[in-house]
DRENDREN-155359 format. One record per residue: residue in three letters; z, x, y of N, C-alpha, C, O in turn. Coordinates in steps of 0.001 Angstrom, whole numbers, plus 500000, padded with zeros to 6 digits. Example, Ala and Ser with C-alpha at 12.3 -4.5 7.8 and 13.67 -1.06 7.14 Angstrom:
BEGIN
ALA507800513190494310507800512300495500507800513200496700508465514236496681
SER507080512850497750507140513670498940507870512900500030508039513409501138
//
This chain:
BEGIN
MET961741858823071239960450859468071270960212860032072661960455859347073655
GLU959761861219072744959421861834074018957905861871074144957181861479073228
GLY957444862340075275956007862442075475955467861249076225956159860636077037
ASP954215860929075940953540859866076678953869858486076105953107857926075317
ALA954997857965076510955464856665076031954796855541076816954422855709077977
ASP954655854391076158954114853198076806955183852488077629954873851852078637
PHE956423852592077209957511851917077906958845852532077521958954853274076545
LEU959861852201078317961236852583078024961869851475077197961774850302077557
LEU962499851828076116963254850873075305964718851008075703965385851974075331
TRP965215850024076469966617850010076893967409849345075779967225848156075521
VAL968277850078075122968990849598073941970047848559074297970082847482073702
GLY970891848868075242971980847958075608973181848133074696973045848550073546
CYS974351847813075215975577848048074443975745847077073278976321847446072254
VAL975256845847073410975390844888072304974702845426071057975244845343069955
ASN973506845977071238972759846497070097973266847853069626972968848280068510
SER974023848522070467974598849807070070975889849641069280976188850435068387
TYR976652848604069615977987848491069029978234847233068207979042847265067279
ASN977567846132068517977871844875067828976765844431066881977005844243065689
ASP975569844266067399974448843782066593973608844983066169972489845170066647
VAL974150845784065280973561847091064970972302847018064114971655848047063912
ASN971930845861063607970716845752062796969472845461063618968362845780063194
THR969640844866064777968483844481065588967663845685066015966443845689065848
LEU968300846694066556967573847836067102966737848578066057965549848798066293
PRO967305848974064911966460849678063950965298848821063449964215849339063178
ASN965520847515063327964432846640062895963347846541063963962157846558063648
LEU963754846438065217962789846388066313962005847695066401960786847684066572
MET962707848815066285962039850115066333961062850268065172959998850864065335
ALA961408849739064009960507849792062853959229849008063134958140849434062749
VAL959358847871063801958175847081064170957313847868065155956098847962064978
PHE957933848430066185957184849229067159956510850419066480955342850705066742
ASP957239851108065614956680852266064917955498851865064042954473852547064033
ALA955633850766063307954554850295062426953318849904063235952189850044062765
ALA953542849416064450952431849014065311951834850200066073950833850050066773
GLY952447851371065937951959852554066632952266852557068122951615853257068897
VAL953260851770068516953651851690069921954534852889070261955458853226069520
LYS954237853518071381955022854678071811956054854236072842955719853594073837
TYR957295854582072593958381854193073488959341855364073646959316856322072874
ARG960179855261074658961185856290074896962549855610074973962672854519075530
VAL963553856242074426964932855773074571965722856852075313965393858036075239
LEU966748856437076013967567857387076761968725857937075942969352858919076337
GLY969013857315074807970098857785073955971435857726074664971753856740075328
GLU972207858772074523973539858816075134973489858781076658974495858487077305
ASP972334859077077231972194859067078689971963857667079250971946857483080468
GLU971782856668078363971457855331078849972543854751079751972237854241080829
GLY973765854819079342974828854221080139974831852708080019974339852150079039
CYS975389852053081024975581850604080996974810849947082130974724850501083226
CYS974250848769081874973552848027082932974541847330083859974174846941084968
GLY975786847167083425976811846528084240976996845053083972977795844402084645
SER976288844516083018976336843083082731977739842589082405978180841581082958
ILE978440843275081526979783842850081123980751842945082300981578842056082507
VAL980643844019083062981503844194084236981241843066085234982179842482085776
HIS979976842765085471979614841703086413980126840352085937980742839618086709
MET979881840018084681980306838717084156981824838586084106982359837480084174
SER982513839714083988983977839709083947984599839683085338985802839467085482
GLY983782839902086354984291839912087718985032841180088086985765841215089074
LEU984842842219087293985515843491087559984756844292088608983553844094088778
PRO985432845192089313984738846038090283983888847085089564984135847414088404
GLY982899847591090262982090848679089724980695848278089293979916849132088869
PHE980357846990089392979036846541088948977911847273089667976992847783089026
LYS977978847329090993976886847952091744976735849430091408975615849938091353
ASP977838850123091185977757851538090802977053851690089457976189852553089298
LEU977424850849088489976772850898087178975291850549087295974441851213086702
ALA974990849507088061973602849078088226972762850163088892971656850459088439
ASN973274850746089952972523851802090638972340853030089759971298853683089820
GLY973336853351088946973199854458088003972134854169086962971341855045086616
ALA972116852938086462971103852541085478969709852639086087968786853155085456
VAL969558852148087305968261852199087982967804853645088153966630853945087940
SER968697854531088529968337855949088686967822856533087380966822857250087366
ARG968504856227086288968083856755084987966758856134084540965914856816083958
ILE966580854858084809965326854180084452964169854772085242963135855116084669
GLN964334854892086543963256855406087385962943856870087101961811857309087302
ALA963923857623086641963696859036086314962721859201085153962134860271084990
THR962540858162084347961595858250083223960152858226083696959250858645082971
GLU959931857732084921958597857591085501957705856645084700956480856704084804
LEU958322855775083901957579854744083186957569853484084048958472853281084860
ASP956557852643083877956476851456084727956925850169084042956942849107084665
THR957287850257082764957728849077082021958938849424081170959034850514080606
MET959853848477081093961037848630080248961183847371079400961026846255079896
THR961483847561078129961728846456077200963137846605076660963588847715076377
THR963834845483076516965176845516075941965368844365074966964906843254075227
PRO966044844611073846966378843521072933967643842787073357968036841812072717
CYS968277843241074419969542842664074870969289841597075937968789841900077021
ALA969634840362075625969427839261076570970255839448077839969797839117078932
GLY971461839972077700972314840205078865971723841243079796971720841065081014
CYS971223842327079226970590843367080046969334842813080718969138842998081920
ALA968490842137079949967251841590080511967555840649081667966918840730082717
ASN968517839765081484968888838826082538969396839557083777969036839203084900
HIS970213840550083581970747841271084736969660842060085451969604842046086681
PHE968802842743084716967727843496085357966777842569086124966347842896087230
LYS966454841417085537965454840522086125966020839540087146965351839228088131
GLU967224839052086932967756837978087768968945838393088647968992838050089828
ILE969886839119088081971124839436088805970945840614089762971402840552090903
TYR970288841690089314970086842832090207969440842404091528969950842767092589
PRO968335841646091504967724841255092781968672840471093696968581840585094918
LYS969568839685093121970534838936093934971516839864094643972170839466095607
HIS971616841101094162972488842108094771971665843187095479972156844281095757
ASN970405842854095764969487843777096451969311845095095712969223846159096325
ILE969260845011094393969030846191093562967677846011092884967465845049092147
ASP966766846943093139965413846879092594965287847864091440965427849072091630
VAL965025847352090258964882848218089085963667849125089250963684850271088802
GLY962625848626089883961452849453090138960479849535088983959502850282089048
VAL960731848778087924959826848736086778959693847278086321960511846427086669
ARG958663847014085547958510845694084938959510845599083792959571846489082944
VAL960291844524083762961315844340082731960897843215081801960539842124082246
LYS960948843493080503960607842490079500961704842438078448962281843463078085
HIS961984841240077965962847841123076791961969841432075586960761841205075636
ALA962538841935074527961766842355073354960932841232072749959924841505072097
VAL961323839987072946960529838888072386959406838440073318958604837584072945
ASP959333839005074526958247838650075463956921839223075001955900839027075660
//
């Protein structure tokens, strides 16, 4: 959804490729409630959670890219159904001096 969204819905790779039923069900709940949200679609990219947990190089590049895309939305809140993404945005990024710049919530918050 474009326009005046209430928050950014960060999909995450788990919900894009593995748990493919969660996202459409969550979006249906938001739609039924009349909540306005925005998704980045193919531009979302990766939060870097898998790379970080695997100990592979490139985490900070992925994280900084994600932050740039998030901040470009000019929204002040982001919600994600992905526990890995939520944990990394809220707990791991700050440990690496990376500021998401928005309020981060897990979809069940």
